[in-house]
C-alpha positions, 0 to 999 in steps of 0.5 A, a space after each residue: 222464373 220470369 223477370 221483367 225485360 231489362 231497361 236501358 243501363 242508365 245509372 240508378 240515382 243515389 246519395 254520393 255519401 262520404 268519399 271513402 265510406 259512402 253512406 256507411 256511417 249514415 246507414 249505421 247511425 240512422 238507417 231509417 232516416 237515410 232510406 227516407 231521405 234517399 227516397 225523397 231526394 232520388 226517387 223510387 229506385 235508389 242506389 246506396 253504397 256503403 263501406 271502404 273501397 274493395 269492401 263496399 256494399 251496394 244496396 238497391 232500394 225500391 220504394 214504389 208500390 209497383 216495384 215492391 210488387 215485383 220484388 215480393 209478388 210476381 217476381 218473388 222467385 227472383 228475389 231470394 233471402 240470400 241477403 247478409 241480414 238473413 244469413 245472420 238470422 239463419 245462423 243465429 235462429 236456424 232455418 225456420 219459416 222466416 229464413 228457409 227457402 225452396 223445398 225446405 220452405 215449402 215443406 215447412 209451410 205445408 206442415 205449419 199452415 194448418 195451425 194458422 187457420 182462422 178457426 185455430 187462430 180464433 181459438 186463441 182469443 181467450 189467451 189474449 184477453 186473459 193476458 190483456 186483462 191481467 195487464 189491466 189489473 196490474 196497471 191499477 197499482 202503477 206508480 204515479 198512475 203512469 206506465 211505459 208502453 214499450 216494456 209493457 206491451 213487449 211483456 204482454 205480447 211475449 206472455 201471450 205468444 208463450 202461453 199459446 206456444 207452451 201453455 203451462 210453461 209460459 212463465 219460464 219462457 217469458 223470463 228467458 226470452 226477456 233476458 236473452 232476446 235483446 242480446 241476440 237481436 243487437 248481435 245479429 243486426 250489428 254483424 249483418 252490416 259489417 263489411 268484415 265479420 269476425 268469425 263467430 267461433 272466436 271468443 270475443 266478448 260479443 260472441 260469447 254473450 250472444 252464444 250464451 243467450 242463444 244456448 239458453 233459449 235453445 236449451 229451453 226449447 229443447 227441454 220443453 219439446 222433449 217433455 211434450 214428446 215424452 208425454 205424447 209417447 206415454 199417452 199413446 202407450 196407455 191407449 192412444 188418448 189425446 196428447 196432453 196439452 192443446 198449446 201450439 207446441 203440442 200441435 206442432 209435434 203432431 204436425 205432418 203427413 205421409 208426403 212431408 213427414 214431420 218436424 224433427 226436434 231441431 226443426 221444431 226448435 227453429 220454428 218455436 224460436 221464430 214464433 217467439 222472437 219475431 211473433 212477439 216483437 212485431 205485435 208488441 210494436 203495433 200495440 205500443 204505438 197504437 196506444 201511444 198514438 191514441 194517447 196523443 190524439 184524444 178525439 181518435 181515442 174517444 171514437 175508439 172507446 165509444 165503439 168498444 163500449 157499444 160493441 162489448 158493453 161489459 163482456 170480454 171481447 171474442 174473436 167474433 168482435 173483430 168485425 164490430 170494431 172497425 174504427 179500432 182496427 183502422 187505428 191499428 192499421 194506421 199505427 202500423 203504417 207509421 210504425 211498421 214492425 218490419 221497417 226494411 225488408 231485404 232480398 238478393 236478385 238471382 237474375 238481372 231484371 228491370 224495375 221502374 225503368 232501371 236495370 237491377 243486376 244479377 246478385 244485387 242486394 235489394 231492399 224494400 222499405 215500408 218505413 219509406 213507402 208508408 210515408 210517400 206523400 203521393 200515396 198518403 197525403 200529409 203522411 206524418 199525420 195520424 188518421 185512422 180513416 185512411 183505412 176505410 174500405 173505400 179508401 183502401 180499395 182505391 190504393 195500390 195493394 203494396 202501398 201498405 205492406 206491414 206483413 210483407 206480401 206475395 208467397 212469403 207474406 207473414 203466416 201469422 197475419 190473422 193472429 197478429 190482427 186478432 191479438 192486437 185488436 182484442 188486447 187494445 179493446 181490453 185495455 182501452 175499455 179499462 183506461 183513458 190514456 194521456 201521453 206523457 212523451 209526445 215523440 218516441 225515438 225508434 231504430 231499425 233492428 231485426 224489427 222496429 225498436 223504440 229507443 226511448 220511453 212511450 209513457 202514458 198517464 192512466 185514468 181508470 174508466 167506469 163500470 167496464 174497468 171493474 169488469 176487465 180487472 175482475 176478469 183478470 183477477 179471476 183468471 189469475 186464480 185459475 177460473 178462466 179456461 185457456 184456449 187452444 190455438 
């Protein structure tokens, strides 16, 4: 493990906070605003203290791209997922790809990586456009011609990832996750930053609600996994034909090799839960804010629609169309800059190291924050302005690799990056071809949960468009009646 030579032990700057509690109340009320102010007032490396004396937590926030590259990139081995936040996620969802480390992580990554090749991900395009087309069709009957993009995109992303994971079990999974995920997410975030934690085993109302929600999701996944394995065994006994189903769960049950073995039932459940919960929430956030920003900026929306019309005409978009939709992709990236689905990323230092001229001690909790770095005016002039052309190839090439990092970076970068981009661009193209959007709510309040959470509505007024609208909605209607083919991952 290599670390940067230690700098002089000068004190890292940071907000003084309250005399007894430091920045604890600010971090609990508004963590994103607190980190943003800390970066603007104190620089690229900031120390924050939170909690009463004797129980005080210390965070070292790193905001400059060069420092972020150390934490996530070339010193990644020195910054582990031992932070209290990840420990709470681990205890709740298990030791899947999001939280596992060392040999467990490497083994899981080798087993799962083949399922996220470009060819397999591109094969999900039909599932994406099927679900997006169904949304476009349903919007024709929206009350008052107005929809709230937050629940709409959450449902769309959840239906899509459930269909790809579970195939015919998608609807059952959607209902359970829609009901249980908010309970679990709030519980994890609340516990992660408590200086003193009540044991999970104690029968408090919060513990009981979280346990009931977790047990329901675990039971759902275990049932579906058992059915897949039973179907697989029956097929082999009958002569070794293809395993029924081409959904991702079926492929996961077959993942493995002589060196790594395969995923057992518990490991399968843990991977599935992470894919379901983290996968759908991140994409839903990107979709909702891209559409809302375009609704607030008519000229940028017009450019995106004209590009979609030129590239697609009246046909359904496919994975091959991503390269034909560069402006729409730039709009998505700009929305992910302003509203990164993972606004804060946490690590814990193993050994002392130097970042930005300061000494980061061994055992220190370290955070990097896309929410802050993506708003640095030295990197992003007029940072609050929505400008998709920040992401032209020339301007992207001129920026530091870690000036924009919504998918993290380094060896722990999100395994589903290509899938998220494919799903988002194709869903956006399907919806924008069918409707013009006008913002009803100008601003959408947000908060930091496991992922970025909208805490208010993002309503838009729908104006159905011309011939392309009929094509999109007719396709969705045909799909609902069973004429469309579901793609394999």
